Each structure stands twice: as structure tokens, then as C-alpha cells.
VMD Tcl script that draws the C-alpha trace (Angstrom):
set ca {
  {-0.54 -12.70 -11.43}
  {-0.12 -10.80 -8.37}
  {-0.16 -6.49 -8.21}
  {1.58 -5.65 -5.60}
  {0.51 -1.74 -4.64}
  {2.74 -0.91 -1.79}
  {6.78 -1.22 -1.46}
  {9.64 0.20 -0.95}
  {11.59 -1.03 -3.58}
  {13.54 2.11 -4.58}
  {16.75 2.53 -3.30}
  {18.20 5.71 -0.99}
  {14.71 7.43 -0.80}
  {13.62 6.20 2.43}
  {13.98 3.03 5.02}
  {13.53 0.96 2.19}
  {16.35 -0.49 -0.27}
  {19.73 1.08 0.38}
  {21.23 0.40 -2.73}
  {20.53 -0.56 -6.54}
  {21.76 -4.17 -5.80}
  {18.65 -4.61 -2.92}
  {16.20 -2.82 -5.10}
  {16.97 -5.21 -8.30}
  {17.06 -8.29 -5.48}
  {13.75 -7.23 -4.22}
  {12.41 -6.78 -7.78}
  {13.32 -10.40 -8.69}
  {12.18 -11.94 -5.75}
  {9.06 -10.23 -6.17}
  {8.79 -11.61 -9.90}
  {9.98 -14.95 -8.85}
  {7.13 -15.33 -6.25}
  {4.42 -14.11 -9.04}
  {4.30 -10.35 -8.58}
  {4.16 -9.21 -12.50}
  {3.05 -5.55 -11.50}
  {4.58 -2.93 -8.04}
  {3.73 -0.08 -7.09}
  {7.03 1.93 -5.96}
  {5.39 4.28 -2.80}
  {8.34 5.72 -1.33}
  {7.43 7.72 2.08}
  {6.32 11.35 2.16}
  {6.79 12.24 5.45}
  {8.48 14.70 8.17}
  {11.43 12.37 7.65}
  {11.27 11.72 4.06}
  {11.15 14.33 1.20}
  {9.08 12.91 -1.61}
  {11.20 13.28 -5.07}
  {9.26 12.72 -8.06}
  {11.88 13.47 -10.46}
  {14.48 10.90 -8.62}
  {11.21 8.80 -8.63}
  {10.69 8.83 -12.35}
  {14.51 8.06 -12.89}
  {14.48 4.96 -10.70}
  {11.47 3.48 -12.08}
  {13.00 3.66 -15.64}
  {16.33 2.60 -14.48}
  {14.91 -0.44 -12.63}
  {12.53 -1.37 -15.48}
  {15.37 -1.84 -18.04}
  {17.57 -3.91 -14.95}
  {14.57 -6.08 -14.27}
  {12.13 -6.35 -17.30}
  {9.88 -9.43 -16.16}
  {7.92 -6.91 -13.44}
  {6.26 -3.98 -14.39}
  {7.39 -1.13 -12.00}
  {4.69 1.99 -11.53}
  {4.77 4.85 -9.55}
  {2.95 5.72 -6.28}
  {3.59 7.03 -2.79}
  {3.44 6.22 1.16}
  {1.68 9.53 1.76}
  {1.93 10.47 5.54}
  {-1.55 12.45 6.65}
  {0.12 15.45 7.81}
  {-0.96 19.18 7.17}
  {1.74 20.05 4.61}
  {0.81 16.62 2.76}
  {-2.43 16.84 2.61}
  {-2.76 20.69 1.24}
  {-0.37 19.85 -1.21}
  {-2.57 16.69 -2.34}
  {-5.26 18.86 -2.54}
  {-3.57 21.48 -4.72}
  {-1.82 19.07 -6.98}
  {-4.39 15.67 -7.09}
  {-2.31 13.52 -8.92}
  {1.25 14.40 -7.95}
  {1.23 11.41 -5.07}
  {-1.27 8.90 -6.33}
  {-0.77 5.68 -7.62}
  {0.12 5.95 -11.81}
  {-1.15 9.51 -11.50}
  {-4.58 8.47 -11.42}
  {-7.30 8.34 -8.69}
  {-5.80 6.22 -5.68}
  {-4.01 7.46 -2.95}
  {-2.02 5.55 -0.27}
  {-2.49 7.05 3.10}
  {-1.28 6.48 6.27}
  {-2.10 7.48 9.50}
  {0.57 8.07 12.41}
  {1.92 5.41 13.88}
  {-0.16 4.43 17.30}
  {-2.33 7.23 17.26}
  {-5.20 9.13 14.78}
  {-5.44 12.67 14.54}
  {-8.81 14.99 15.58}
  {-10.77 14.74 12.67}
  {-9.56 11.60 10.24}
  {-12.99 11.72 8.92}
  {-13.03 15.31 8.13}
  {-9.41 14.64 6.22}
  {-10.58 12.05 4.33}
  {-13.64 13.72 2.89}
  {-11.34 16.73 1.71}
  {-9.34 14.08 -0.25}
  {-12.47 12.59 -1.84}
  {-14.15 15.63 -2.50}
  {-10.93 16.44 -5.12}
  {-11.56 13.29 -6.78}
  {-8.77 11.60 -4.82}
  {-9.64 7.97 -3.35}
  {-7.97 6.96 -0.19}
  {-6.80 3.62 0.02}
  {-5.90 3.64 4.21}
  {-2.82 1.56 4.50}
  {-2.39 -1.20 6.89}
  {-4.86 0.13 10.08}
  {-4.12 -3.27 11.35}
  {-0.86 -2.37 12.61}
  {-1.87 0.53 14.04}
  {-2.56 0.11 17.77}
  {-5.68 2.78 17.85}
  {-6.71 1.45 14.61}
  {-7.42 -2.05 15.94}
  {-9.57 -0.69 18.59}
  {-11.49 1.44 15.93}
  {-12.89 -0.84 12.94}
  {-16.33 0.70 13.49}
  {-14.66 4.12 12.06}
  {-12.79 1.88 9.87}
  {-16.19 0.65 8.39}
  {-17.78 4.19 8.38}
  {-14.86 5.42 6.34}
  {-15.41 2.49 3.94}
  {-18.78 3.53 3.49}
  {-18.04 7.06 2.73}
  {-15.69 5.57 -0.33}
  {-12.08 4.74 0.99}
  {-10.69 1.53 0.72}
  {-8.32 -0.48 2.87}
  {-4.91 -2.37 2.50}
  {-3.51 -4.79 5.00}
  {-0.02 -5.87 4.94}
  {0.95 -9.59 3.68}
  {2.70 -10.00 6.78}
  {0.20 -9.37 8.96}
  {-1.97 -11.79 7.62}
  {0.81 -14.48 8.06}
  {1.89 -13.86 11.77}
  {4.86 -11.68 10.60}
  {3.81 -8.58 13.04}
  {2.37 -10.70 15.99}
  {-1.00 -11.70 17.44}
  {-2.33 -8.80 18.11}
  {-2.51 -7.70 14.50}
  {-3.06 -11.15 12.67}
  {-5.94 -11.14 14.87}
  {-7.18 -7.60 13.83}
  {-6.84 -8.66 9.95}
  {-9.02 -11.56 10.44}
  {-11.51 -9.22 11.98}
  {-11.43 -6.94 9.46}
  {-11.47 -9.77 6.94}
  {-14.82 -11.09 8.31}
  {-16.33 -7.61 8.36}
  {-15.54 -7.11 4.49}
  {-13.05 -4.07 5.42}
  {-10.12 -5.41 3.36}
  {-9.61 -4.52 -0.33}
  {-5.95 -4.81 -0.94}
  {-3.24 -6.91 0.69}
  {0.24 -5.90 -0.77}
  {3.75 -6.69 0.95}
  {4.86 -3.14 2.09}
  {8.18 -4.59 1.23}
  {11.13 -2.98 2.90}
  {14.00 -5.71 1.99}
  {14.42 -9.30 1.08}
  {14.39 -10.59 4.70}
  {11.19 -10.03 7.19}
  {9.55 -7.22 5.00}
  {9.84 -9.21 1.78}
  {8.21 -8.62 -1.67}
  {7.15 -12.26 -1.55}
  {3.32 -12.09 -1.60}
  {2.59 -15.83 -2.07}
  {2.83 -17.40 1.39}
  {-0.22 -14.50 2.34}
  {-2.00 -15.61 -0.55}
  {-2.09 -19.31 0.05}
  {-2.91 -18.68 3.60}
  {-5.87 -16.78 2.92}
  {-7.07 -18.90 -0.10}
  {-7.04 -21.50 2.41}
  {-9.11 -19.63 4.89}
  {-11.54 -18.08 2.79}
  {-11.24 -19.35 -0.93}
  {-10.11 -17.99 -3.79}
  {-13.23 -16.71 -5.35}
  {-13.05 -13.99 -2.42}
  {-9.13 -13.48 -2.19}
  {-7.77 -13.10 -5.68}
  {-9.43 -9.74 -6.04}
  {-7.01 -8.61 -3.28}
  {-4.48 -9.36 -4.79}
  {-4.91 -9.13 -8.39}
  {-8.02 -7.31 -9.57}
  {-8.69 -4.73 -7.05}
  {-4.73 -3.57 -7.47}
  {-4.73 -3.67 -11.06}
  {-7.44 -1.22 -11.04}
  {-5.63 1.36 -8.99}
  {-3.17 1.42 -11.98}
  {-5.71 2.40 -14.33}
  {-8.00 4.76 -11.93}
  {-10.74 2.03 -12.52}
  {-13.44 1.58 -10.34}
  {-13.22 -1.34 -7.86}
}
mol new
graphics top color blue
foreach p $ca { graphics top sphere $p radius 0.5 }
foreach p [lrange $ca 0 end-1] q [lrange $ca 1 end] { graphics top cylinder $p $q radius 0.2 }
display resetview
């Protein structure tokens, strides 16, 4: 049922899964909780190098080990100068399934000088930014008007499942609720890093949001919109 567009299930590439066994356990947990497709989005930032060859190999390997869930390629793309220039030069390198949607992450606890200009540059080359978990960024929590303007420009927004259930605290949950009320949430994803506090299960968040907003409003955030990113279709 669910398509999860943000996860750190590939082992040894970043601060997510550390071993093959942990990757398999995370995938099995995701599948057991209703996820039928998941996008592996290892970090690309100053700390972790993006390694397309290793990603391809692990997607094939883990797909054979856990065939009940489809694994797709992606990236947790940090908005830094070197990344931005490389993405503009090679538009399909970091996107979900080498299509048009790019998961973009702002620096933690800050927003750089001209975020709108950067987002517009990406849009100009055919990349569609999906801004990841702004509700967890203390600066962005106070800049929802900016976020709304970027959405009007053609960007989309992904929040973390745990933000909807209180895993990251009251202020994050409150920011998520404000974004929901303003229609600024297009995707809910796990941002899974392990099988514990940062697990790949979307079930609890889905149930909580359906109870609050109704299934007709919530299903697109977990099913329809995420599925469109796999093929590059419009949302």
C-alpha cells in the first residue's frame, strides 16, 4: 500500500543501517507494516559521499533478499554548493528513480542566504524539489510563509512520520499540524535509520492522520503522491 520516499536502508553508506543484516531487518519491518515500495535515499553531504555504483549494487542485492518490497534509488540531497552545481550539471544523478523529483535537505537549524534562488535554479533545469522534513528545522518552523511561497513556485514538502506522532517532540508535532492545516504537506515518509526510534514503519502515522483528517485527505500523502515520484508523473 504505502510508498516510502525517504529512508536510509542501505548499509554502510551513511548514519542509517550499519550492516546487511540491519538493512534486511528494516526492509522486512517496512513490508510487515504495509510498505510495498521504498526509496533508498543515502545522504549526499560534506560527511557522506554519494556513491551511485554502491547504491545500485545494494539495491539489487537487498531486493533479492527481501523480494516482498520494491526498492528504488534516490538521495537525501543536502543543499550545499558542490551538490547543487553537480545536480544542475547531471539532473538525473540524485533524483528518485532518475526521474524529476529531488529530495532536498536544508542545513540543520538554519536556512542559507538565498534558498528561493537555489530552488528556482533547480526548477529551471527540470528538477522538482521535495523539501525534506522542514518541520524538524527550528528556523523553518518560523518560516512557513516562505515554505508556502516555495510550494507556489513548484516545490513540494515531505514530513517525517515520527513528526506526526510526537517522536521528535511537541514543537515539531505542532509545526507539522500547522503545515497540514495550511495544505503544505504532500508526502509523509519514514526517514528510517534503524528498527528502533527511527523505524521504517508508516502505520502509526497513517492511523493518527486518518483519525484527524480522514482517509481521503491522507491517502495521497502515503500512497498516490509518493507513487507518482517513481515514474516522474505530476502530482
